[in-house]
C-alpha positions in Angstrom: -0.2 -0.1 0.0 1.5 3.6 -0.6 2.1 4.9 2.9 1.3 8.6 1.7 -2.5 9.7 0.9 -3.5 12.9 -0.3 -6.6 14.6 -1.0 -7.3 17.8 -2.8 -10.0 20.5 -2.0 -10.1 23.5 -3.7 -6.7 25.1 -3.0 -5.6 23.0 -0.1 -3.7 20.1 0.1 -4.1 17.3 2.9 -1.0 14.3 2.8 -1.4 11.6 5.3 1.3 9.6 6.4 -0.6 5.8 6.4 2.5 3.3 6.9 1.2 1.0 9.7 1.8 0.3 12.4 3.1 3.2 13.7 3.9 5.6 10.8 7.6 5.0 10.8 9.1 6.6 8.0 11.8 4.8 6.0 13.9 6.0 3.0 11.9 5.1 0.4 8.8 7.0 2.2 11.1 10.0 2.8 12.0 10.3 -0.7 7.9 10.1 -1.6 7.1 12.6 0.6 9.8 14.9 -0.6 8.2 14.3 -4.3 4.3 15.1 -2.6 5.7 18.3 -0.8 7.4 19.8 -4.1 5.0 19.1 -6.1 2.6 21.1 -3.6 5.5 23.9 -3.8 5.2 24.2 -7.0 1.9 23.7 -8.2 0.1 27.5 -8.6 -3.1 26.0 -8.0 -2.5 25.0 -4.2 -1.8 27.5 -1.7 -1.8 25.2 1.7 -1.1 21.8 2.9 -2.2 20.0 6.0 0.2 17.0 7.2 -1.4 14.4 9.5 -1.1 11.2 10.2 -3.7 7.9 9.3 -5.3 6.4 13.0 -5.2 8.1 16.5 -2.4 6.6 17.9 0.7 7.8 15.8 1.3 10.8 14.4 4.8 10.1 13.3 7.5 8.6 15.4 10.1 9.3 13.3 12.6 7.1 11.8 12.0 3.1 10.9 14.3 1.4 13.1 13.1 -1.9 11.8 14.0 -0.8 8.4 17.5 0.6 9.6 18.0 -3.1 11.2 17.4 -4.5 7.8 19.6 -2.1 6.1 18.2 1.5 5.6 21.4 3.8 6.3 20.5 6.5 8.7 23.2 9.2 6.4 21.3 7.6 3.3 19.1 9.2 0.4 16.1 10.8 2.0 15.2 12.6 -1.2 14.5 16.1 -2.0 13.6 17.7 0.9 15.5 15.5 3.4 13.6 13.6 6.2 10.4 13.6 5.5 10.7 15.5 2.5 9.8 18.8 4.2 12.5 20.0 6.8 15.4 20.8 4.0 12.8 21.7 1.2 14.3 25.1 -0.4 12.2 27.8 -1.0 8.8 26.4 0.5 6.9 29.5 0.6 3.5 28.3 1.5 1.6 27.7 4.8 2.1 24.3 5.8 0.0 23.3 9.0 0.6 20.0 10.9 -2.4 18.0 12.8 -0.7 16.1 15.0 -3.2 13.3 15.8 -1.1 11.1 18.1 2.3 10.2 19.4 4.7 12.7 17.4 8.4 11.8 18.5 12.0 11.8 17.1 11.6 12.8 13.6 8.0 12.9 13.6 8.2 15.8 16.3 11.1 17.2 14.1 9.0 17.1 11.1 5.9 18.6 12.8 8.4 21.8 13.8 9.0 22.0 10.3 5.5 23.2 9.6 4.3 26.7 10.3 1.6 26.0 12.5 0.9 23.2 14.9 -2.3 22.1 15.7 -2.3 18.9 18.6 -5.2 16.4 19.5 -5.5 16.2 23.5 -4.2 13.0 23.6 -1.2 13.6 21.5 2.5 13.1 23.4 5.9 14.5 22.2 9.6 13.5 22.8 12.9 13.4 21.4 14.0 10.2 22.8 17.1 9.8 20.1 19.7 10.6 23.4 18.1 6.9 24.6 19.8 5.4 21.6 22.9 6.8 21.1 22.2 9.8 18.4 21.4 13.2 18.2 17.8 14.6 17.1 19.4 16.7 14.7 17.1 19.0 13.5 15.5 19.7 16.7 19.1 20.4 17.8 19.3 23.4 15.6 15.4 24.5 15.9 14.4 23.9 19.2 16.4 26.3 21.1 15.4 29.0 18.8 11.5 28.3 19.3 12.0 27.9 23.2 13.7 29.0 26.1 17.1 27.5 25.8 17.4 25.6 29.2 13.9 23.9 28.3 14.9 22.9 24.9 18.2 21.3 26.7 16.2 19.6 29.0 14.1 17.9 26.2 16.8 17.3 24.1 19.5 15.6 26.8 16.6 13.7 28.7 14.5 12.7 25.9 11.5 13.0 28.4 8.0 12.9 27.0 5.7 15.8 27.3 2.2 16.5 26.5 0.4 19.0 24.5 -0.6 21.1 27.5 3.3 21.5 28.0 3.9 22.0 24.3 1.4 24.5 24.0 2.4 26.4 27.1 6.1 26.6 26.0 4.4 28.1 22.5 5.3 24.4 20.3 2.1 24.0 19.4 -1.0 26.7 18.3 -4.1 24.9 19.8 -5.1 21.7 21.4 -8.2 19.9 20.1 -10.5 16.8 20.9 -9.2 14.0 18.2 -12.8 14.7 16.5 -11.7 18.0 16.3 -8.6 18.0 15.0 -9.0 17.5 11.1 -12.0 19.8 10.7 -9.9 22.5 13.0 -7.2 22.2 10.7 -9.3 22.3 7.3 -10.9 25.6 8.7 -7.7 27.0 9.5 -6.5 26.1 6.1 -9.6 27.4 4.3 -9.0 30.9 6.0 -5.2 30.7 4.8 -6.4 29.9 1.4 -8.3 32.8 1.0 -5.3 35.0 1.8 -2.5 36.7 -0.2 -0.1 34.0 -1.5 2.7 36.5 -2.8 2.4 37.7 0.8 2.4 34.7 2.6 5.7 33.6 0.0 7.3 37.0 1.2 6.9 36.4 4.8 8.3 32.9 4.6 11.4 34.0 2.6 11.9 37.0 5.1 11.3 34.9 8.6 14.1 32.2 6.8 16.4 34.7 5.7 16.1 36.7 9.0 17.3 34.0 11.1 20.9 34.3 11.1 21.2 37.9 9.7 21.5 41.3 11.3 18.5 43.2 11.5 19.4 46.2 9.5 21.1 43.7 6.9 17.7 42.2 6.1 15.8 45.4 6.4 18.1 46.6 3.7 17.4 43.8 1.2 13.7 44.0 1.7 13.8 48.0 0.7 16.3 47.4 -2.1 13.9 44.5 -3.5 17.0 41.9 -3.1 14.7 39.0 -2.0 13.2 37.2 -5.0 9.6 37.2 -3.1 9.8 40.7 -2.1 10.5 41.9 -5.7 7.6 40.0 -7.4 5.6 41.3 -4.6 6.0 44.7 -5.0 5.2 44.5 -8.9 2.2 42.1 -8.3 -1.3 42.8 -9.5 -2.3 41.2 -6.0 -0.4 44.6 -3.8 -2.4 46.7 -6.1 -5.5 44.8 -5.7 -5.0 45.1 -1.8 -4.6 49.0 -1.8 -7.4 49.2 -4.1 -10.0 46.9 -2.2 -8.7 49.0 1.1 -9.7 51.9 -0.5 -13.2 50.7 -1.9 -14.0 49.2 1.3 -14.3 45.7 -0.2 -12.4 42.3 0.4 -9.5 41.8 -1.9 -9.5 39.2 -5.2 -6.1 37.4 -4.7 -4.7 36.2 -8.1 -1.3 35.1 -6.8 0.3 37.4 -9.6 
């Protein structure tokens, strides 16, 4: 069976990781996810993606250790976008929502951290247990200390302990906690809101946020004002920017065309 299921409605793509029993990711699955996310990124008719897992127990536990034991190399070919197809995918300038429907640990939590917003079922649980198997949660070691207080991030990385959605929300790791039955409907509601917004502005926001992560404030501001970022240059020359100003002046809702 295909480990990746997709569903498209309007401008929204839902991606479901469906790999029994636990939705773990092996090399082949990672490569397929990369192709799905790349196709989403490059499709002008799609504006928002939702990523979730099949069932109610697992979102994703990360790397498939059984596949590793059978020969999948931990430094093997994960495909475009790196592990899970998302965390290293270049120029992903569209919003991605993670709907965490259960356990998200190791690479599964790192995959959720690669999304722009995280919704969690109230029974979900999180951990970075790599320390216990003698390896490193590489992407989380880079991202987590920038997302939450340093000492909390280091505690989670160094101990590998489990934490619940309430704690995750307290540290700002998740946006909302929902009953399991409400998780996907809420993800779709949020996706529809985003899909109705200005795609060129979203692209510019995501590029600015990425570029600013390791840049000085004035340096990135200069690149914005001089239109040295591709998405900014496109936005400032677009029909959509003129439409936004015109709609505001005419006191009506703008009609975004993505050009």
